[in-house]
TORKE-743051 format. One record per residue (C-alpha): z, x, y; residue in one letter; residue number from 1. Coordinates in Angstrom, 3 decimals, always signed. Example, Ala and Ser with C-alpha at 12.3 -4.5 7.8 and 13.67 -1.06 7.14 Angstrom:
BEGIN
z:+7.800&x:+12.300&y:-4.500&residu:A&num:1;
z:+7.140&x:+13.670&y:-1.060&residu:S&num:2;
//
This chain:
BEGIN
z:+102.893&x:-77.692&y:-114.501&residu:X&num:1;
z:+103.351&x:-74.292&y:-116.148&residu:X&num:2;
z:+99.993&x:-73.136&y:-114.761&residu:X&num:3;
z:+101.019&x:-74.117&y:-111.231&residu:X&num:4;
z:+104.382&x:-72.435&y:-111.736&residu:X&num:5;
z:+102.658&x:-69.264&y:-112.945&residu:X&num:6;
z:+100.217&x:-69.211&y:-109.964&residu:X&num:7;
z:+103.168&x:-69.756&y:-107.597&residu:X&num:8;
z:+105.083&x:-66.912&y:-109.123&residu:X&num:9;
z:+102.046&x:-64.575&y:-108.929&residu:X&num:10;
z:+101.611&x:-65.530&y:-105.220&residu:X&num:11;
z:+105.315&x:-64.938&y:-104.517&residu:X&num:12;
z:+105.195&x:-61.619&y:-106.337&residu:X&num:13;
z:+102.157&x:-60.569&y:-104.346&residu:X&num:14;
z:+103.937&x:-61.427&y:-101.108&residu:X&num:15;
z:+107.005&x:-59.437&y:-102.060&residu:X&num:16;
z:+104.892&x:-56.366&y:-102.920&residu:X&num:17;
z:+102.837&x:-56.704&y:-99.713&residu:X&num:18;
z:+106.028&x:-57.006&y:-97.597&residu:X&num:19;
z:+107.613&x:-54.031&y:-99.392&residu:X&num:20;
z:+104.574&x:-51.862&y:-98.695&residu:X&num:21;
z:+104.680&x:-52.943&y:-95.070&residu:X&num:22;
z:+108.368&x:-52.079&y:-94.709&residu:X&num:23;
z:+107.915&x:-48.658&y:-96.338&residu:X&num:24;
z:+104.957&x:-47.890&y:-94.046&residu:X&num:25;
z:+107.003&x:-48.888&y:-90.980&residu:X&num:26;
z:+109.965&x:-46.836&y:-92.093&residu:X&num:27;
z:+107.716&x:-43.843&y:-92.434&residu:X&num:28;
z:+106.102&x:-44.386&y:-89.023&residu:X&num:29;
z:+109.053&x:-45.172&y:-86.783&residu:X&num:30;
z:+111.118&x:-42.568&y:-85.074&residu:X&num:31;
z:+113.976&x:-45.024&y:-84.367&residu:X&num:32;
z:+116.780&x:-44.407&y:-86.895&residu:X&num:33;
z:+118.038&x:-47.989&y:-86.869&residu:X&num:34;
z:+114.580&x:-49.387&y:-87.402&residu:X&num:35;
z:+113.854&x:-46.930&y:-90.215&residu:X&num:36;
z:+117.163&x:-47.720&y:-91.957&residu:X&num:37;
z:+116.626&x:-51.478&y:-91.679&residu:X&num:38;
z:+113.008&x:-51.261&y:-92.901&residu:X&num:39;
z:+114.133&x:-49.184&y:-95.923&residu:X&num:40;
z:+116.990&x:-51.587&y:-96.679&residu:X&num:41;
z:+114.726&x:-54.643&y:-96.609&residu:X&num:42;
z:+112.058&x:-52.815&y:-98.628&residu:X&num:43;
z:+114.691&x:-52.229&y:-101.362&residu:X&num:44;
z:+115.568&x:-55.923&y:-101.263&residu:X&num:45;
z:+111.884&x:-56.919&y:-101.565&residu:X&num:46;
z:+111.572&x:-54.531&y:-104.575&residu:X&num:47;
z:+114.459&x:-56.338&y:-106.269&residu:X&num:48;
z:+112.904&x:-59.709&y:-105.548&residu:X&num:49;
z:+109.626&x:-58.463&y:-107.061&residu:X&num:50;
z:+111.293&x:-57.154&y:-110.224&residu:X&num:51;
z:+113.073&x:-60.510&y:-110.772&residu:X&num:52;
z:+109.866&x:-62.475&y:-110.155&residu:X&num:53;
z:+107.976&x:-60.254&y:-112.612&residu:X&num:54;
z:+110.653&x:-60.845&y:-115.265&residu:X&num:55;
z:+110.448&x:-64.575&y:-114.786&residu:X&num:56;
z:+106.667&x:-64.593&y:-114.788&residu:X&num:57;
z:+106.587&x:-62.523&y:-118.075&residu:X&num:58;
z:+109.085&x:-64.920&y:-119.737&residu:X&num:59;
z:+107.118&x:-67.991&y:-118.685&residu:X&num:60;
z:+103.832&x:-66.351&y:-119.782&residu:X&num:61;
z:+105.287&x:-65.966&y:-123.274&residu:X&num:62;
z:+105.761&x:-69.751&y:-123.316&residu:X&num:63;
z:+109.459&x:-69.593&y:-122.638&residu:X&num:64;
z:+111.522&x:-71.736&y:-120.373&residu:X&num:65;
z:+112.964&x:-70.552&y:-117.080&residu:X&num:66;
z:+115.067&x:-67.534&y:-118.194&residu:X&num:67;
z:+118.763&x:-67.492&y:-118.062&residu:X&num:68;
z:+120.534&x:-64.708&y:-116.368&residu:X&num:69;
z:+117.835&x:-63.820&y:-113.829&residu:X&num:70;
z:+120.143&x:-63.247&y:-110.917&residu:X&num:71;
z:+119.608&x:-61.141&y:-107.900&residu:X&num:72;
z:+121.839&x:-58.119&y:-107.707&residu:X&num:73;
z:+121.972&x:-58.633&y:-103.957&residu:X&num:74;
z:+124.529&x:-60.803&y:-102.269&residu:X&num:75;
z:+124.147&x:-62.820&y:-99.171&residu:X&num:76;
z:+125.560&x:-61.077&y:-96.149&residu:X&num:77;
z:+124.743&x:-57.591&y:-97.306&residu:X&num:78;
z:+121.880&x:-57.072&y:-94.880&residu:X&num:79;
z:+124.000&x:-58.214&y:-91.942&residu:X&num:80;
z:+126.892&x:-55.964&y:-93.000&residu:X&num:81;
z:+124.425&x:-53.043&y:-93.408&residu:X&num:82;
z:+123.107&x:-53.654&y:-89.879&residu:X&num:83;
z:+126.584&x:-53.746&y:-88.388&residu:X&num:84;
z:+127.467&x:-50.506&y:-90.153&residu:X&num:85;
z:+124.244&x:-48.795&y:-89.001&residu:X&num:86;
z:+124.735&x:-49.913&y:-85.412&residu:X&num:87;
z:+128.326&x:-48.744&y:-85.554&residu:X&num:88;
z:+127.306&x:-45.341&y:-86.973&residu:X&num:89;
z:+124.303&x:-44.773&y:-84.714&residu:X&num:90;
z:+125.514&x:-46.411&y:-81.517&residu:X&num:91;
z:+122.941&x:-45.876&y:-78.819&residu:X&num:92;
z:+121.749&x:-42.652&y:-80.495&residu:X&num:93;
z:+119.256&x:-44.455&y:-82.772&residu:X&num:94;
z:+116.346&x:-43.179&y:-80.706&residu:X&num:95;
z:+113.858&x:-44.784&y:-78.449&residu:X&num:96;
z:+111.797&x:-47.724&y:-79.647&residu:X&num:97;
z:+108.109&x:-47.908&y:-78.863&residu:X&num:98;
z:+105.741&x:-50.886&y:-78.682&residu:X&num:99;
z:+104.724&x:-50.296&y:-82.259&residu:X&num:100;
z:+108.353&x:-50.633&y:-83.410&residu:X&num:101;
z:+108.692&x:-53.945&y:-81.642&residu:X&num:102;
z:+105.398&x:-55.208&y:-83.019&residu:X&num:103;
z:+106.448&x:-54.187&y:-86.489&residu:X&num:104;
z:+109.750&x:-56.083&y:-86.169&residu:X&num:105;
z:+107.912&x:-59.140&y:-84.844&residu:X&num:106;
z:+105.487&x:-59.011&y:-87.808&residu:X&num:107;
z:+108.406&x:-58.582&y:-90.213&residu:X&num:108;
z:+110.098&x:-61.597&y:-88.668&residu:X&num:109;
z:+106.967&x:-63.689&y:-89.348&residu:X&num:110;
z:+106.930&x:-62.446&y:-92.963&residu:X&num:111;
z:+110.515&x:-63.409&y:-93.467&residu:X&num:112;
z:+110.198&x:-66.828&y:-91.869&residu:X&num:113;
z:+107.174&x:-67.558&y:-94.083&residu:X&num:114;
z:+109.044&x:-66.354&y:-97.162&residu:X&num:115;
z:+112.035&x:-68.538&y:-96.309&residu:X&num:116;
z:+109.772&x:-71.606&y:-96.020&residu:X&num:117;
z:+107.885&x:-70.762&y:-99.209&residu:X&num:118;
z:+111.048&x:-70.297&y:-101.317&residu:X&num:119;
z:+112.619&x:-73.452&y:-99.842&residu:X&num:120;
z:+109.501&x:-75.392&y:-100.899&residu:X&num:121;
z:+109.597&x:-73.852&y:-104.373&residu:X&num:122;
z:+113.303&x:-74.778&y:-104.631&residu:X&num:123;
z:+112.463&x:-78.339&y:-103.582&residu:X&num:124;
z:+109.730&x:-78.579&y:-106.153&residu:X&num:125;
z:+111.775&x:-76.963&y:-108.946&residu:X&num:126;
z:+112.361&x:-79.025&y:-112.086&residu:X&num:127;
z:+115.120&x:-76.863&y:-113.585&residu:X&num:128;
z:+118.545&x:-76.221&y:-112.146&residu:X&num:129;
z:+118.271&x:-72.392&y:-112.610&residu:X&num:130;
z:+114.859&x:-72.298&y:-111.011&residu:X&num:131;
z:+116.111&x:-74.282&y:-108.038&residu:X&num:132;
z:+119.131&x:-72.097&y:-107.582&residu:X&num:133;
z:+117.032&x:-68.920&y:-107.807&residu:X&num:134;
z:+114.551&x:-70.029&y:-105.121&residu:X&num:135;
z:+117.336&x:-71.314&y:-102.899&residu:X&num:136;
z:+118.964&x:-67.881&y:-103.083&residu:X&num:137;
z:+115.622&x:-66.173&y:-102.290&residu:X&num:138;
z:+115.109&x:-68.533&y:-99.326&residu:X&num:139;
z:+118.600&x:-67.674&y:-98.043&residu:X&num:140;
z:+117.965&x:-63.999&y:-98.383&residu:X&num:141;
z:+114.722&x:-64.230&y:-96.484&residu:X&num:142;
z:+116.640&x:-66.081&y:-93.728&residu:X&num:143;
z:+119.163&x:-63.319&y:-93.692&residu:X&num:144;
z:+116.425&x:-60.680&y:-93.366&residu:X&num:145;
z:+114.971&x:-62.705&y:-90.501&residu:X&num:146;
z:+118.314&x:-62.791&y:-88.715&residu:X&num:147;
z:+118.913&x:-59.109&y:-89.186&residu:X&num:148;
z:+115.447&x:-58.272&y:-87.910&residu:X&num:149;
z:+115.978&x:-60.406&y:-84.844&residu:X&num:150;
z:+119.141&x:-58.404&y:-84.180&residu:X&num:151;
z:+117.211&x:-55.197&y:-84.588&residu:X&num:152;
z:+114.583&x:-56.557&y:-82.172&residu:X&num:153;
z:+117.341&x:-57.270&y:-79.595&residu:X&num:154;
z:+118.740&x:-53.770&y:-80.090&residu:X&num:155;
z:+115.327&x:-52.129&y:-79.714&residu:X&num:156;
z:+114.471&x:-54.072&y:-76.581&residu:X&num:157;
z:+117.749&x:-53.349&y:-74.751&residu:X&num:158;
z:+120.482&x:-51.362&y:-76.609&residu:X&num:159;
z:+122.980&x:-51.601&y:-73.688&residu:X&num:160;
z:+122.745&x:-55.366&y:-73.525&residu:X&num:161;
z:+122.890&x:-55.577&y:-77.274&residu:X&num:162;
z:+126.223&x:-53.754&y:-77.265&residu:X&num:163;
z:+127.523&x:-55.851&y:-74.397&residu:X&num:164;
z:+126.920&x:-59.012&y:-76.317&residu:X&num:165;
z:+127.920&x:-57.687&y:-79.726&residu:X&num:166;
z:+131.179&x:-56.224&y:-78.494&residu:X&num:167;
z:+131.860&x:-59.229&y:-76.278&residu:X&num:168;
z:+132.538&x:-57.149&y:-73.167&residu:X&num:169;
z:+133.667&x:-59.180&y:-70.199&residu:X&num:170;
z:+132.175&x:-58.698&y:-66.788&residu:X&num:171;
z:+135.380&x:-59.767&y:-65.048&residu:X&num:172;
z:+137.214&x:-56.531&y:-65.678&residu:X&num:173;
z:+139.495&x:-58.014&y:-68.281&residu:X&num:174;
//
């Protein structure tokens, strides 16, 4: 059991590091300010996930139980609020998106969907309450990243339509 748990943590840690590297590379590459900001924000989240996973792995490798107090400093809803703030700040001045930006967001969406599924499975297989809660939170955060990235994708594809929907403009002149 502990060997499987350790292997799973190493795999999850590897995924978090890979995703962080991807987000940092995309933030460096893109000229779109909204995309860059969102990639950097999610890269920071992935770093925090990795740090927590490392701490848990180290504790378990020492023969300990699932550590107490390994919480994420992030709260659900922060990514969505960050996106709303960025959109409000940048408006339609975020810059043009290119095909590479859209491809990067689509790839990121796949990463986040896979992460959500993985962490939900780990939560379902968890034998300890703290372990289950930790992986449920990670799964929820990955889902939140996915949703935020889908909004960024909508914005990049058609900023004017994005604002029409987001601001709930009516077409009837009201």
